[in-house]
C-alpha distance (Angstrom), angle and dihedral (degrees) to the residues before:
residue distance angle dihedral
M1 . . .
S2 3.77 . .
G3 3.80 123.4 .
A4 3.81 92.2 -110.8
A5 3.81 92.2 53.5
K6 3.82 91.4 50.5
V7 3.83 90.7 50.0
A8 3.81 91.4 48.3
R9 3.80 92.5 49.4
T10 3.82 92.3 46.7
A11 3.85 91.0 47.9
S12 3.78 93.2 49.8
R13 3.80 90.4 49.7
A14 3.81 90.8 49.7
V15 3.80 92.9 49.5
R16 3.82 91.9 51.8
S17 3.77 90.9 52.1
F18 3.79 93.1 61.9
T19 3.77 112.8 100.7
S20 3.77 132.8 -179.2
S21 3.74 121.1 -130.9
S22 3.78 125.8 -131.0
K23 3.78 121.2 -95.0
A24 3.78 107.8 -71.6
A25 3.80 120.8 -131.0
S26 3.80 96.2 -7.3
G27 3.76 109.8 -178.9
G28 3.75 130.3 -131.9
H29 3.72 124.7 -68.9
H30 3.79 96.7 -84.2
E31 3.80 99.1 32.8
P32 3.79 117.5 107.7
D33 3.82 119.4 -108.5
Y34 3.78 90.9 -127.7
V35 3.79 120.9 53.0
H36 3.81 95.7 -135.7
A37 3.81 95.4 40.3
P38 3.86 97.3 112.4
S39 3.81 91.9 58.8
M40 3.77 99.7 28.4
Y41 3.81 97.0 101.6
N42 3.79 97.4 30.9
L43 3.82 92.1 121.2
P44 3.83 98.4 167.0
A45 3.81 89.3 60.7
M46 3.85 94.3 49.1
K47 3.80 114.1 120.9
N48 3.82 114.9 -120.5
R49 3.80 89.9 4.3
K50 3.83 96.0 159.9
L51 3.78 92.2 49.0
K52 3.83 94.8 47.8
F53 3.77 96.1 45.1
G54 3.76 92.1 41.6
L55 3.77 92.7 52.6
S56 3.78 93.0 44.4
V57 3.81 94.3 48.1
G58 3.81 91.6 44.5
G59 3.82 90.8 50.0
V60 3.78 92.1 51.3
V61 3.79 92.3 47.8
A62 3.81 91.6 47.3
L63 3.79 91.3 49.7
G64 3.79 90.5 47.1
I65 3.81 90.7 54.5
A66 3.82 98.4 37.9
L67 3.79 98.6 47.7
P68 3.81 97.9 60.2
V69 3.84 90.8 41.9
I70 3.82 91.0 52.7
A71 3.84 90.7 45.3
C72 3.82 91.7 52.2
Q73 3.76 92.6 48.0
W74 3.79 90.2 48.2
Q75 3.82 92.2 50.2
Q76 3.83 90.6 48.7
I77 3.79 92.0 50.7
R78 3.81 90.5 48.8
A79 3.85 92.3 47.7
R80 3.85 92.3 51.6
G81 3.80 88.5 62.3
C-alpha cells in the first residue's frame, strides 16, 4: 500500500472518531438559552447609555468620513508616481 493510501485511510478513521457532545447545562423549558437574555436589550436601564451610544455613533461617523478621505489621498499619492 502506498504512503498516500495509508495517510488517507488513517485520516478517514480519525475523522470518524470525532464525536460531538450533548448540549451542556441546558436550562428548563422556559429558561432562556443565555443567562443575561432577560435584561440584554433593556436599553433604558443601561448605565452610561448616552456616553456609550454617543461614543459608538461618533466613532462610526468618524470612520465613515476618514476612510474615504484616506483612500482618496492614497490613490492620489499612487497616481503621482
